[in-house]
C-alpha positions as CSV (number, residue, x, y, z in Angstrom):
1,A,-21.6,-0.5,-0.7
2,S,-22.9,-2.7,-3.7
3,N,-20.5,-5.2,-3.5
4,V,-17.5,-6.6,-1.9
5,V,-14.5,-8.4,-3.8
6,G,-11.5,-10.0,-3.1
7,E,-10.4,-10.0,1.1
8,G,-13.3,-7.3,2.2
9,F,-12.6,-4.8,-0.7
10,F,-15.7,-2.8,-1.6
11,V,-17.0,-2.2,-4.7
12,I,-18.9,1.4,-5.3
13,P,-20.3,3.2,-8.0
14,C,-17.0,5.5,-9.0
15,N,-19.0,8.9,-9.1
16,A,-19.7,7.8,-5.4
17,I,-16.2,7.7,-3.8
18,P,-16.0,11.1,-1.3
19,T,-13.3,14.0,-2.9
20,D,-11.9,13.6,0.8
21,V,-12.3,11.4,3.9
22,T,-10.4,12.7,6.8
23,F,-9.7,11.0,10.1
24,T,-8.7,12.8,13.6
25,I,-6.2,11.1,15.8
26,A,-5.3,13.1,19.4
27,G,-6.9,15.6,17.9
28,K,-4.9,16.3,14.2
29,A,-6.8,15.7,11.2
30,F,-5.8,13.5,8.6
31,T,-7.0,13.8,4.8
32,L,-6.8,11.6,2.7
33,S,-7.7,12.2,-0.7
34,S,-10.0,10.5,-3.5
35,D,-7.5,9.3,-5.1
36,S,-5.9,7.5,-2.5
37,L,-9.3,6.2,-1.4
38,N,-10.0,4.8,-5.4
39,F,-8.4,1.6,-6.8
40,G,-9.6,2.1,-9.8
41,E,-12.0,0.3,-12.0
42,L,-13.1,-2.9,-11.5
43,E,-13.5,-4.0,-14.9
44,E,-12.2,-1.4,-17.5
45,G,-14.7,0.9,-18.8
46,S,-17.5,0.3,-15.8
47,N,-19.0,2.9,-12.8
48,A,-17.7,0.3,-10.2
49,C,-14.3,1.2,-8.5
50,V,-12.8,-0.6,-6.1
51,G,-12.1,1.9,-2.8
52,G,-9.2,1.6,-0.8
53,I,-11.0,0.7,2.6
54,V,-11.1,-2.2,4.0
55,G,-14.1,-3.7,6.0
56,A,-14.1,-6.5,8.2
57,N,-16.1,-9.3,8.2
58,E,-19.9,-8.4,9.4
59,G,-20.7,-8.6,12.9
60,E,-17.4,-8.9,13.8
61,I,-16.5,-6.1,16.9
62,L,-12.3,-5.3,17.1
63,G,-12.6,-2.5,19.3
64,F,-10.1,-0.8,16.6
65,W,-9.0,0.6,13.5
66,V,-6.6,-0.7,11.0
67,L,-5.4,1.9,9.0
68,G,-3.1,0.5,6.3
69,D,-1.4,1.4,3.1
70,V,-4.1,4.1,1.8
71,F,-3.5,6.1,5.1
72,L,0.1,5.5,5.3
73,R,0.9,6.6,2.0
74,N,-0.5,9.9,2.6
75,V,1.5,10.9,6.1
76,Y,5.1,10.7,7.4
77,T,5.4,8.3,9.8
78,E,7.8,8.0,12.7
79,F,8.8,5.1,14.9
80,D,10.1,5.7,18.3
81,F,11.2,2.4,19.8
82,G,13.1,4.1,22.6
83,N,9.3,5.3,24.2
84,Q,7.3,2.7,22.1
85,Q,5.1,5.0,20.6
86,V,4.5,5.8,16.7
87,G,3.9,9.5,15.4
88,F,2.2,11.0,12.3
89,A,2.9,13.9,10.7
């Protein structure tokens, strides 16, 4: 990543955005397409695109990941309040 804009959004060459990114949670693979990961060109006609994965401040170790709207737009989510758990499909 060559640059950061806004609140931690990375700017990368448009042709460097991977075809797919797969997260494995509890043994189940969830794949996100490049369309989900690419928020589009930083400026019209440029080769710089804004990536959909947001980073935390350098040096900050949180011990967890936040999978936001880029992930949630690609899965069905079940909030089970009775058992206090969340499921993805």
